[in-house]
C-alpha positions in Angstrom: 0.4 1.1 27.7 3.0 -0.9 29.7 5.5 -2.6 27.4 8.5 -4.7 28.4 10.8 -7.0 26.5 9.5 -9.8 28.6 5.7 -8.9 28.3 4.8 -8.8 24.8 1.8 -6.5 24.1 -1.1 -7.2 21.6 -1.4 -4.6 18.7 -3.7 -4.1 15.8 -7.1 -4.6 17.5 -10.1 -3.0 15.7 -9.5 0.3 17.4 -6.0 0.6 16.3 -6.8 -0.1 12.8 -9.2 2.9 12.7 -6.5 5.0 14.5 -3.1 3.4 15.2 -1.4 6.7 16.2 -2.1 6.6 19.9 -0.6 3.1 20.3 2.4 4.0 18.1 3.0 7.0 20.3 2.8 5.0 23.6 5.3 2.5 22.0 7.8 5.2 20.9 7.7 6.8 24.5 9.2 3.6 25.9 11.6 2.4 23.3 12.5 2.2 19.6 11.7 -1.7 19.5 9.1 -3.7 21.2 8.1 -7.4 21.4 4.4 -7.7 20.3 1.9 -10.3 19.6 -0.1 -10.2 16.2 -3.7 -11.1 15.7 -2.7 -14.6 14.6 -0.9 -15.2 18.0 2.5 -14.9 16.4 5.1 -13.0 18.3 7.2 -10.2 16.4 9.4 -7.3 17.0 8.2 -3.9 16.0 10.4 -0.9 15.3 8.5 2.3 15.8 11.2 5.1 15.9 12.4 6.8 12.6 16.2 6.3 12.9 15.9 2.8 13.7 13.3 2.0 11.1 15.3 3.7 8.4 18.4 1.7 9.5 16.5 -1.6 9.7 14.9 -1.1 6.2 18.4 -1.3 4.9 20.0 -3.9 7.2 21.0 -7.0 5.3 20.7 -9.0 8.4 17.0 -8.9 8.1 15.9 -11.4 5.5 12.5 -11.2 3.5 12.6 -14.9 2.4 9.4 -16.0 3.9 9.7 -19.5 2.7 13.3 -19.9 4.3 11.6 -18.5 7.7 8.8 -21.1 7.4 11.2 -23.9 6.8 13.3 -22.9 9.6 10.6 -22.3 12.2 6.7 -22.3 11.9 6.5 -19.6 14.5 6.5 -16.8 12.0 3.7 -15.1 10.0 1.5 -17.5 8.1 1.8 -17.7 4.4 -1.3 -16.2 3.8 -3.3 -16.1 0.5 -2.6 -17.0 -2.4 0.2 -18.8 -0.9 3.5 -20.2 -2.5 2.1 -20.2 -6.0 2.4 -16.3 -6.1 5.1 -15.6 -3.4 8.1 -15.4 -5.5 8.5 -11.7 -6.2 10.8 -8.8 -5.1 9.2 -8.4 -1.7 9.8 -12.0 -0.7 13.4 -12.8 -1.6 17.0 -11.5 -0.7 19.8 -10.5 -3.0 21.1 -12.0 -5.3 17.5 -13.2 -6.3 16.1 -9.8 -5.4 18.6 -7.9 -7.5 17.9 -10.2 -10.5 14.2 -9.8 -10.2 14.2 -6.0 -9.8 16.4 -5.6 -12.6 14.1 -7.6 -14.9 11.1 -6.0 -13.8 12.7 -2.5 -14.2 13.4 -3.2 -17.7 9.6 -3.4 -18.3 8.3 -1.0 -15.7 10.2 2.2 -17.0 9.8 5.7 -15.9 8.9 6.5 -19.5 6.1 4.1 -19.5 4.7 5.5 -16.3 5.1 9.1 -17.6 3.1 8.2 -20.7 0.2 7.2 -18.6 -0.2 10.8 -17.2 -2.7 11.9 -19.7 -4.7 8.7 -19.4 -4.9 8.9 -15.7 -6.5 12.4 -16.2 -8.9 11.1 -18.5 -9.9 8.2 -16.2 -10.3 10.7 -13.2 -12.5 13.0 -15.2 -14.7 10.2 -16.5 -15.2 8.7 -13.1 -16.0 12.3 -11.7 -18.5 12.9 -14.4 -20.7 10.0 -13.1 -20.5 11.7 -9.5 -21.3 15.2 -11.0 -25.2 15.9 -10.4 -25.5 13.2 -7.5 -26.9 14.7 -4.5 -25.2 12.1 -2.4 -24.2 10.6 -0.3 -21.7 8.9 -2.5 -19.3 6.4 -1.4 -15.9 7.9 -2.7 -14.0 4.7 -2.3 -16.2 2.7 -4.6 -16.8 5.5 -7.1 -13.4 6.9 -7.2 -10.5 5.8 -5.0 -10.7 2.3 -5.9 -11.8 2.4 -9.7 -9.2 5.0 -10.6 -6.0 3.2 -9.8 -7.5 -0.4 -10.5 -8.4 0.8 -14.1 -4.9 2.2 -14.6 -3.1 -0.8 -13.5 -5.4 -3.0 -15.6 -4.7 -1.0 -18.6 -1.0 -1.0 -17.8 -1.1 -4.8 -17.5 -3.2 -5.4 -20.5 -6.3 -6.9 -18.7 -9.2 -6.9 -20.9 -12.2 -4.5 -20.1 -14.8 -7.2 -19.8 -12.8 -9.2 -17.2 -12.1 -6.4 -14.8 -15.2 -6.2 -12.8 -15.1 -10.0 -12.0 -11.3 -10.0 -11.2 -11.6 -6.7 -9.2 -14.5 -8.4 -7.2 -12.4 -11.4 -6.4 -9.3 -9.4 -5.5 -11.7 -7.4 -3.1 -12.8 -10.6 -1.3 -9.2 -11.8 -1.1 -8.1 -8.5 0.6 -11.0 -8.4 3.0 -10.1 -9.8 6.5 -11.9 -13.1 7.1 -13.7 -13.3 10.5 -15.8 -16.4 10.2 -15.3 -19.9 8.6 -17.7 -18.9 5.8 -15.6 -15.9 5.0 -12.4 -17.9 5.1 -13.8 -20.3 2.7 -14.9 -17.6 0.4 -11.5 -16.0 0.6 -9.8 -19.2 -0.4 -12.2 -19.6 -3.3 -11.3 -15.9 -4.5 -7.7 -16.8 -4.1 -8.0 -19.8 -6.4 -9.9 -17.6 -8.9 -7.2 -15.1 -8.9 -4.5 -17.6 -9.5 -6.5 -19.1 -12.4 -7.1 -15.7 -13.9 -3.4 -14.8 -13.7 -2.3 -18.0 -15.6 -5.0 -17.4 -18.1 -3.6 -13.8 -18.5 0.0 -15.0 -18.9 -1.1 -17.7 -21.5 -3.0 -15.1 -23.5 -0.1 -12.6 -23.7 2.3 -15.3 -24.7 0.1 -16.4 -27.5 -0.6 -12.9 -28.6 1.7 -10.2 -27.2 0.6 -6.8 -27.0 1.7 -3.3 -26.1 1.4 -3.9 -22.3 3.5 -4.6 -19.0 2.6 -8.3 -18.9 3.9 -9.0 -22.4 6.9 -6.9 -21.5 7.6 -8.9 -18.4 7.3 -12.1 -20.5 10.0 -10.8 -22.9 12.3 -9.2 -20.2 15.8 -10.6 -20.6 19.0 -9.7 -18.9 21.6 -11.6 -20.8 20.4 -15.2 -20.8 18.3 -14.6 -17.6 14.4 -14.2 -17.6 11.6 -14.6 -15.1 10.5 -18.1 -14.2 6.7 -18.9 -14.4 6.3 -18.6 -10.6 8.4 -15.3 -10.6 6.3 -14.0 -13.4 2.9 -14.6 -11.8 4.1 -13.6 -8.5 5.4 -10.2 -9.9 2.1 -9.6 -11.7 0.1 -10.2 -8.5 2.6 -8.0 -6.7 2.2 -5.2 -9.2 -1.6 -5.4 -9.1 -1.9 -5.2 -5.3 0.7 -2.4 -5.0 -0.5 -0.8 -8.1 -4.1 0.0 -6.9 -4.6 -0.8 -3.3 -2.1 1.4 -1.8 -3.2 4.3 -4.1 -6.9 3.9 -3.3 -5.8 4.0 0.5 -3.7 7.1 -0.1 -6.7 9.0 -1.7 -9.0 7.8 1.1 -6.7 8.3 4.1 -5.5 11.8 2.4 -9.2 13.1 2.0 -10.0 12.5 5.5 -6.9 14.3 6.6 -7.9 17.3 4.4 -11.5 17.2 5.7 -10.0 17.4 9.1 -7.7 20.2 8.1 -10.1 22.5 6.1 -7.4 25.2 5.7 -5.0 23.0 4.0 -8.0 21.7 1.6 -8.8 25.4 0.9 -5.2 26.2 0.2 -5.0 23.4 -2.3 -8.2 24.6 -4.1 -6.8 28.0 -4.3 -3.4 27.0 -5.7 -3.3 23.3 -7.1 0.3 23.8 -7.9 1.0 22.8 -4.4 -0.3 19.2 -4.9 3.1 17.7 -4.9 3.8 19.0 -1.5 0.4 18.1 -0.3 0.7 14.4 -1.6 4.2 14.1 0.2 2.7 15.3 3.5 -0.2 13.0 3.3 2.1 10.2 2.7 4.0 11.0 5.9 0.8 11.9 7.9 -1.3 8.8 7.2 0.7 6.2 5.2 -1.5 3.8 3.1 1.1 1.1 4.0 1.6 1.4 7.9 4.2 -1.4 8.2 6.8 -2.7 5.9 6.3 -6.3 4.4 7.8 -9.5 6.1 11.3 -9.6 7.6 13.1 -11.9 10.0 16.5 -12.0 11.7 18.9 -14.5 10.2 21.1 -14.1 13.3 20.9 -12.1 16.4 20.8 -8.5 15.5 20.8 -5.4 17.3 18.2 -2.6 16.5 18.6 0.6 18.7 19.4 -0.8 22.0 17.4 -4.1 21.6 18.9 -7.5 20.5 16.5 -9.3 18.3 17.2 -13.1 18.6 17.8 -15.3 15.4 14.6 -16.2 13.6 12.7 -13.2 15.2 10.3 -11.7 12.9 10.7 -7.9 12.4 7.9 -5.4 11.5 9.1 -1.9 10.6 6.2 0.6 11.5 6.4 3.0 8.7 3.5 5.0 9.9 4.9 5.3 13.4 8.3 6.2 12.2 6.7 9.0 10.1 5.4 10.5 13.2 8.5 10.4 15.4 8.9 13.3 17.6 12.7 13.0 17.4 12.5 13.2 13.6 9.7 15.7 13.0 8.6 19.0 14.5 5.0 18.7 15.6 4.7 15.3 14.0 1.0 14.9 14.6 0.1 18.1 12.7 -0.5 18.1 8.9 1.9 20.8 7.7 2.2 21.0 3.8 5.5 22.2 2.8 7.2 21.3 6.1 11.0 21.4 5.9 11.4 18.0 7.2 9.0 16.4 4.8 11.2 13.2 3.8 9.3 10.1 4.9 9.5 6.4 4.8 6.1 5.7 3.3 7.8 3.9 0.2 10.4 2.2 2.4 14.2 2.7 2.1 17.2 1.0 0.7 17.1 -1.9 -1.9 13.4 -2.4 -1.5 12.2 1.0 -2.0 8.9 0.9 -3.7 9.5 0.5 -7.4 6.0 2.0 -8.2 6.6 5.1 -6.1 6.6 7.2 -9.3 3.2 5.9 -10.4 1.6 6.2 -7.1 2.7 9.8 -6.7 1.5 10.8 -10.2 -1.8 9.1 -9.7 -2.3 10.6 -6.3 -1.6 13.9 -7.5 -3.8 14.0 -10.5 -6.6 12.0 -8.6 -6.7 14.5 -5.5 -6.2 17.7 -7.4 -9.0 16.9 -10.0 -11.4 15.9 -7.3 -11.1 18.9 -5.2 -10.9 21.2 -8.1 -14.0 19.9 -9.6 -16.0 19.6 -6.3 -15.0 22.7 -4.3 -18.1 22.0 -1.9 -17.1 18.4 -1.2 -17.6 17.4 2.4 -18.1 14.3 4.5 -21.6 12.9 4.8 -20.9 11.2 8.2 -18.9 12.2 11.4 -15.2 11.1 10.9 -15.7 9.0 14.1 -17.7 6.4 12.3 -15.3 5.9 9.3 -13.8 2.4 9.5 -10.4 1.4 8.1 -11.6 -2.3 7.5 -9.9 -2.7 4.1 -6.7 -4.7 4.0 -5.1 -6.9 7.0 -4.6 -3.8 9.1 -0.9 -4.6 9.2 0.5 -4.1 5.8 -2.6 -2.7 4.1 -4.9 -0.2 5.6 -7.6 1.5 3.8 -11.2 2.7 4.4 -14.2 0.3 3.8 -16.1 3.3 2.5 -15.9 7.0 2.4 -19.4 8.6 2.2 -19.3 12.3 0.9 -21.8 15.0 -0.3 -20.2 16.1 -3.5 -21.9 19.3 -3.9 -22.2 21.1 -7.1 -19.7 19.8 -9.6 -17.6 21.9 -11.9 -16.9 20.7 -15.6 -13.6 19.4 -16.7 -10.9 21.5 -17.5 -10.8 22.4 -21.2 
């Protein structure tokens, strides 16, 4: 792949979504930063090496205020869906607004609240796997396990009523599926409108009757006289729902495929489940469920590595590429559980480090350990080459469309 600063390269075609790592490696060979063309025709600058990526994640010269960028120039990423109504959250603002929002959300989304979910996550995992037990297969593990587990957890955390979850989850799925036709685009807009309506109704219900849930706590969150505005509240709930289920579902799917491709590591985990923490960290590095950081743009000319990015340039930090940088990791394309250089950028870095990292790690550890323990003969039902990473936009979100497996004889729950 030939890349020059005067000749932007197209990235994230269908082949790259299924396996982006050869394209990432080709880019890293010729530099840390490259001018690229995205699927929507917009030019951007992509950072692919670890040192420069980590520095860029913490650089105050890169703004996350998408609306300011759109006002200054239309030649940046499109607003996407649901649009401005739900675009006032921590990932779309700069300090001091970011500091204020994160402080308010952190008051409700505490470590103790997350830790209290551990036993409930285990119950949900076992209940979902009980339905798989006895099924000769093939079973779509995305639909049967990887999606419903974190989705159920985030719905319970936010206080979404049980009888509303299926419809809301379906509309979210439509919203997050890339639209390739006019009909699909119209359906995506309908789903977006339904998601916005649902969240308005959820907030109204919690205001009228507060409960022991995160939405009620976000409504009540105060920092002195400060609280979340209506737009900030709705945007934050939407952000938590997407980040709280979609990324964990992709972690499970991507991680299982990696373990299927490395059977000795799968066998080692089954033999010693206490290694699950190290396994999850290496899987996060090896095939990050969020391959790129969310939107950033240069507020003034900025130097990253040896490249000067002009003011207004959109900057995409390729977390998945940085996590396989040969200059940072020994044998980066190998899955090495317990590697000494295990730190990664899957959750970002700096002030925008993922607030839900603790929940994602806990869910991933419980979900994966429970699955491989209860189904020791679990295997892929299709060749890995036919799997398709068609869920999400391929840029910020990247997950499997489905994951057909043969469960094999299932073992009972741990007593």
